[in-house]
C-alpha positions in Angstrom: 30.5 -27.6 18.0 33.1 -28.0 20.7 34.6 -24.9 22.3 38.0 -26.5 22.3 38.1 -25.8 18.6 38.6 -22.1 19.6 41.0 -22.7 22.4 43.8 -20.1 22.4 45.4 -17.0 24.0 42.2 -15.9 25.8 42.0 -19.2 27.7 45.8 -19.2 28.4 45.6 -15.7 29.9 42.7 -16.6 32.3 44.5 -19.7 33.4 47.8 -17.8 33.8 46.0 -15.5 36.2 45.4 -18.5 38.5 48.8 -20.0 38.1 50.5 -16.8 39.1 48.6 -16.7 42.4 48.9 -20.4 43.0 45.3 -20.4 44.4 43.6 -23.3 42.6 40.8 -23.6 45.2 37.6 -21.7 44.6 37.0 -20.7 48.2 39.1 -18.6 50.6 42.8 -17.6 50.4 41.5 -14.0 49.8 44.9 -12.2 50.2 46.8 -14.6 48.0 44.6 -14.7 45.0 45.2 -11.1 43.9 41.6 -10.4 43.2 41.1 -13.4 40.9 37.9 -15.3 41.6 37.3 -17.3 38.4 34.4 -19.5 39.6 32.6 -16.5 41.0 33.2 -14.5 37.8 31.9 -17.3 35.6 28.8 -17.6 37.8 28.1 -13.9 37.5 28.7 -13.9 33.8 26.4 -16.9 33.2 23.6 -15.6 35.4 23.7 -12.3 33.4 23.8 -14.2 30.1 20.9 -16.4 30.9 18.9 -13.7 32.8 18.6 -15.8 35.9 19.0 -14.8 39.6 21.4 -17.5 40.6 24.1 -19.7 39.2 26.4 -22.2 40.9 29.4 -23.7 39.1 30.3 -27.3 39.8 32.6 -30.1 38.5 30.5 -31.6 35.7 27.1 -31.8 34.1 26.6 -35.0 36.0 27.3 -33.2 39.2 24.9 -30.5 38.2 22.1 -33.0 37.8 22.9 -34.6 41.2 23.0 -31.2 42.8 19.7 -30.1 41.2 17.9 -33.3 42.2 19.0 -33.0 45.8 18.4 -29.3 46.0 14.8 -29.8 44.8 14.2 -32.5 47.4 14.1 -35.4 45.0 15.3 -38.6 46.7 14.5 -42.0 48.1 11.6 -43.7 46.4 10.6 -40.7 44.2 9.8 -41.3 40.6 11.4 -39.1 38.0 10.2 -39.1 34.4 13.1 -39.3 32.0 13.7 -39.9 28.2 15.3 -43.0 26.7 17.4 -40.8 24.5 20.0 -38.9 26.6 23.5 -39.4 27.8 23.3 -42.0 30.5 24.4 -39.5 33.2 20.8 -38.3 33.3 19.7 -41.7 34.5 22.7 -42.4 36.7 22.0 -39.2 38.6 18.4 -40.2 39.3 19.5 -43.7 40.5 22.3 -42.2 42.7 19.8 -39.9 44.3 17.9 -43.0 45.4 15.1 -42.1 43.1 13.4 -44.2 40.4 13.8 -43.4 36.6 10.5 -43.8 34.8 10.9 -43.7 31.0 8.5 -41.9 28.7 8.6 -41.9 24.9 10.2 -39.2 22.8 8.6 -37.5 19.8 10.1 -36.0 16.6 11.8 -33.2 18.6 14.0 -36.1 19.9 13.0 -35.0 23.4 10.2 -36.1 25.9 6.8 -36.2 24.3 4.4 -34.2 26.6 1.5 -36.6 25.8 3.7 -39.6 26.9 4.7 -37.8 30.1 1.0 -37.7 31.1 0.7 -41.4 30.6 3.3 -42.4 33.2 2.5 -39.9 36.0 1.7 -41.8 39.2 1.1 -40.7 42.8 4.8 -41.3 43.4 6.0 -39.0 40.6 8.1 -36.2 42.0 9.8 -34.7 39.0 10.1 -34.5 35.3 13.6 -34.3 33.8 13.5 -33.3 30.1 16.7 -33.3 28.1 17.3 -30.8 25.4 19.1 -33.2 23.1 21.6 -32.4 20.4 21.4 -28.6 21.0 17.7 -28.0 20.6 14.6 -27.8 22.7 11.9 -30.1 24.0 8.3 -28.9 23.9 9.3 -27.1 27.1 6.2 -24.9 27.4 3.9 -27.9 27.3 6.1 -29.8 29.7 6.2 -26.9 32.1 2.4 -26.6 32.0 2.1 -30.3 32.9 4.5 -29.8 35.9 2.7 -26.7 37.1 -0.7 -28.4 36.9 0.4 -31.5 38.6 2.7 -29.9 41.2 5.8 -31.6 39.9 9.4 -30.5 40.1 10.8 -29.5 36.6 14.5 -29.9 36.2 16.0 -29.2 32.7 19.0 -31.1 31.5 20.4 -28.5 29.1 23.9 -30.0 29.2 24.0 -30.2 25.4 22.1 -26.9 24.7 23.9 -23.9 26.2 22.7 -20.8 24.4 19.6 -22.5 23.0 16.3 -20.8 23.7 12.5 -21.1 23.2 10.6 -18.0 22.2 13.4 -15.8 23.5 13.9 -17.5 26.9 17.0 -19.6 27.4 16.8 -23.4 27.8 17.5 -24.3 31.3 15.6 -21.4 32.8 12.0 -22.7 32.5 12.1 -25.1 35.4 12.9 -25.1 39.1 16.5 -25.7 38.1 18.5 -26.0 34.9 21.7 -28.0 34.4 24.6 -27.4 32.1 27.8 -29.2 31.1 31.1 -27.7 30.1 33.1 -30.8 29.4 35.7 -31.0 26.6 33.2 -31.6 23.8 30.4 -29.2 24.7 29.7 -25.9 23.0 31.8 -24.1 25.5 34.3 -26.0 27.7 36.0 -25.8 31.0 37.8 -29.0 30.3 35.5 -30.4 32.9 32.7 -28.4 34.5 29.0 -27.9 35.0 26.5 -25.4 36.4 23.0 -25.2 37.9 20.9 -22.2 37.5 17.7 -21.1 39.3 15.6 -18.1 40.2 14.9 -19.6 43.6 17.1 -18.3 46.5 16.2 -21.4 48.5 17.2 -23.8 45.8 20.4 -21.9 45.2 21.3 -22.0 48.9 20.7 -25.7 48.9 22.9 -26.2 45.8 25.7 -24.0 47.1 25.9 -26.0 50.3 25.2 -29.5 48.9 28.0 -29.2 46.4 30.6 -28.4 49.1 29.9 -30.9 52.0 27.1 -28.8 53.4 29.2 -25.6 53.9 27.0 -22.6 54.3 29.8 -20.2 53.1 28.9 -17.6 55.7 31.7 -15.6 57.1 35.3 -15.4 56.2 36.7 -18.4 58.1 36.0 -21.7 56.2 36.8 -23.7 59.4 34.0 -21.9 61.3 31.3 -22.2 58.7 28.1 -23.8 59.5 26.9 -27.1 57.9 23.1 -27.0 57.8 22.9 -30.1 55.5 24.9 -33.1 54.4 26.5 -32.9 51.0 29.2 -34.0 48.7 32.2 -32.6 46.9 31.2 -31.3 43.5 33.5 -28.3 43.5 35.1 -26.9 40.4 38.7 -25.8 40.5 39.8 -22.2 39.6 41.8 -23.6 36.7 38.7 -25.1 35.1 36.6 -22.1 35.8 39.3 -19.8 34.3 39.0 -21.7 31.0 35.2 -21.3 31.2 35.4 -17.5 31.7 37.3 -17.1 28.4 35.0 -19.6 26.6 31.8 -17.9 27.8 32.9 -14.6 26.3 32.9 -16.5 22.9 29.5 -18.1 23.2 27.6 -15.6 21.0 30.2 -15.9 18.2 30.2 -19.7 18.5 26.5 -19.8 18.1 26.5 -17.5 15.2 29.1 -19.6 13.4 27.3 -22.9 14.2 24.0 -21.5 12.9 25.6 -20.3 9.7 27.3 -23.7 9.1 24.2 -25.6 9.9 22.1 -23.6 7.6 24.5 -24.2 4.7 24.4 -27.9 5.2 20.6 -28.1 5.8 19.8 -26.0 2.8 21.9 -28.3 0.7 20.1 -31.4 2.1 16.6 -30.0 1.9 16.2 -31.0 -1.7 16.5 -34.7 -1.0 13.0 -36.3 -1.0 14.0 -39.2 1.2 15.1 -36.9 4.1 13.0 -35.2 6.7 14.4 -33.1 9.6 13.9 -33.1 13.3 11.0 -31.0 14.5 12.1 -27.8 16.2 9.5 -26.0 18.3 11.4 -22.8 17.7 14.0 -22.9 14.9 15.4 -19.6 15.9 16.3 -21.0 19.3 18.3 -23.9 18.0 21.9 -23.8 19.2 22.8 -25.6 16.0 25.3 -28.1 17.4 23.9 -30.9 15.2 21.7 -31.4 12.2 19.4 -34.4 12.9 17.4 -36.0 10.1 15.3 -39.0 9.3 15.4 -41.5 6.5 12.3 -43.5 5.5 13.4 -46.7 7.3 16.1 -48.4 9.3 17.8 -50.0 6.3 18.2 -46.7 4.4 19.5 -45.0 7.6 22.2 -47.7 8.0 23.1 -47.5 4.3 23.4 -43.7 4.7 25.6 -44.0 7.7 27.9 -46.3 5.9 27.9 -44.2 2.8 28.7 -41.0 4.7 31.7 -42.7 6.4 33.0 -44.0 3.1 32.7 -40.5 1.6 34.8 -39.1 4.5 31.9 -37.2 6.1 33.0 -37.4 9.8 30.9 -36.6 12.9 27.9 -38.6 11.9 26.1 -40.5 14.7 23.6 -43.3 14.4 22.3 -43.2 18.0 20.2 -46.3 17.7 23.3 -48.4 17.8 25.1 -46.2 20.3 25.5 -47.6 23.8 26.0 -44.2 25.5 22.9 -42.3 24.4 20.0 -44.6 23.8 18.3 -47.2 26.0 18.4 -50.0 23.5 22.0 -51.0 24.4 22.1 -49.9 28.1 22.6 -53.4 29.3 24.3 -52.2 32.5 21.1 -50.2 33.3 18.8 -53.1 32.4 20.7 -55.4 34.7 21.3 -52.7 37.3 25.0 -53.6 37.2 26.8 -51.4 39.7 29.9 -51.4 41.8 27.6 -51.5 44.9 23.9 -52.2 45.5 21.7 -49.3 44.4 18.9 -47.9 46.6 16.3 -48.8 43.9 17.2 -52.5 44.4 15.9 -52.4 48.0 12.4 -51.6 46.8 9.8 -54.3 46.8 8.6 -53.1 43.4 12.1 -52.5 42.0 11.6 -51.8 38.3 12.7 -54.4 35.7 14.4 -52.2 33.1 14.9 -55.3 30.9 11.2 -55.1 30.2 11.0 -51.5 29.2 9.8 -51.1 25.7 9.9 -47.8 23.8 8.3 -48.6 20.4 7.6 -45.0 19.4 11.1 -44.0 20.3 12.6 -47.0 18.5 10.7 -46.1 15.3 12.3 -42.6 15.3 15.8 -43.6 16.5 16.3 -46.4 14.0 15.7 -43.9 11.1 17.7 -41.0 12.5 21.2 -39.7 12.0 22.8 -36.6 13.6 25.6 -34.7 12.0 27.9 -32.6 14.1 28.4 -29.0 13.2 32.0 -27.8 13.6 33.3 -24.3 14.2 36.6 -24.9 12.5 35.3 -25.5 9.0 36.7 -23.1 6.4 34.5 -22.1 3.5 36.4 -24.7 1.4 35.8 -27.4 4.1 32.1 -26.6 4.2 31.7 -26.7 0.4 33.7 -30.0 0.2 31.5 -31.5 3.0 28.3 -30.5 1.2 29.6 -32.0 -2.1 30.3 -35.3 -0.3 26.9 -35.4 1.3 25.2 -34.7 -2.0 27.1 -37.6 -3.5 25.7 -39.9 -0.9 22.1 -38.9 -1.1 21.7 -38.2 -4.8 
């Protein structure tokens, strides 16, 4: 899955362009940079790839989420519907915006269940934030329909799903804004980086300014630029963007390799009667970063995880016991433990996250295992892996 598996001369060449100029900052210094604008180049490439009007590169996927929330006007006291299965950054971004995470159950796509979204909408709901987990799509058409009918902001967390699509349209491009991550273990990497995309000029202008202390980037003198809004520093460096330029050129070949490797493993596992696979609303749109499957019950899932580890099958994740990606062990969230008081704690009706129960999600997560799909597997590696997997489940 990770783009770092294919790190090489292409990335070094793009980085060397930057080092030779000495201009590591993405703005200004026009004369010194010798025509190299790596962040701008990446933005143009990604906009074209995803067929969107606007893209803004930033420092991380977490930054992208914060930028999208602010740009869409989500803030103090607003409720944002989120899933219990995601990287915690999704939830942290909502809290740091001063908004209130409201959890809805997932379904067998491992993403927000549209029917469960409907159950938790209140007059205070401002946005829905589906996460396309483990490289594949939520029921995004149904979720978009809900948002359109209810007048809710739709922000897609596609940080794990670059290149994934639904019925020919890229994930991250269905909502008001979409967010991507390019950290070290994503499908393509900048080392650290992220992006927001949108077809709205207004939202793009908000994002462009908010991510750079409110600079409007009008004119050629940074010191004289206007500051129409307050913001923060979510800028990406030219060095990180340079790596991303090289990686983005490889995206199609990465996806092709991932899909081929996943198909080989999934085909081999399809004959096991005690295994069922994650539901994919559009199998052709799966970016194939993981193969996720269910065992009949928790005990068999735990036994399988242990058996796979003993057999030397690496990259297998039992998210139910993982304290990064599933609510069950998010004790710091449940206690609202933070370095400083959070805005949500000032509310008279501050949510008690210790009392959040997700029985439907629990019933799925306790039976589910995800296997990472790697790019670096040789044919021998793949065959050896399949043989080991077959030994565990036969």
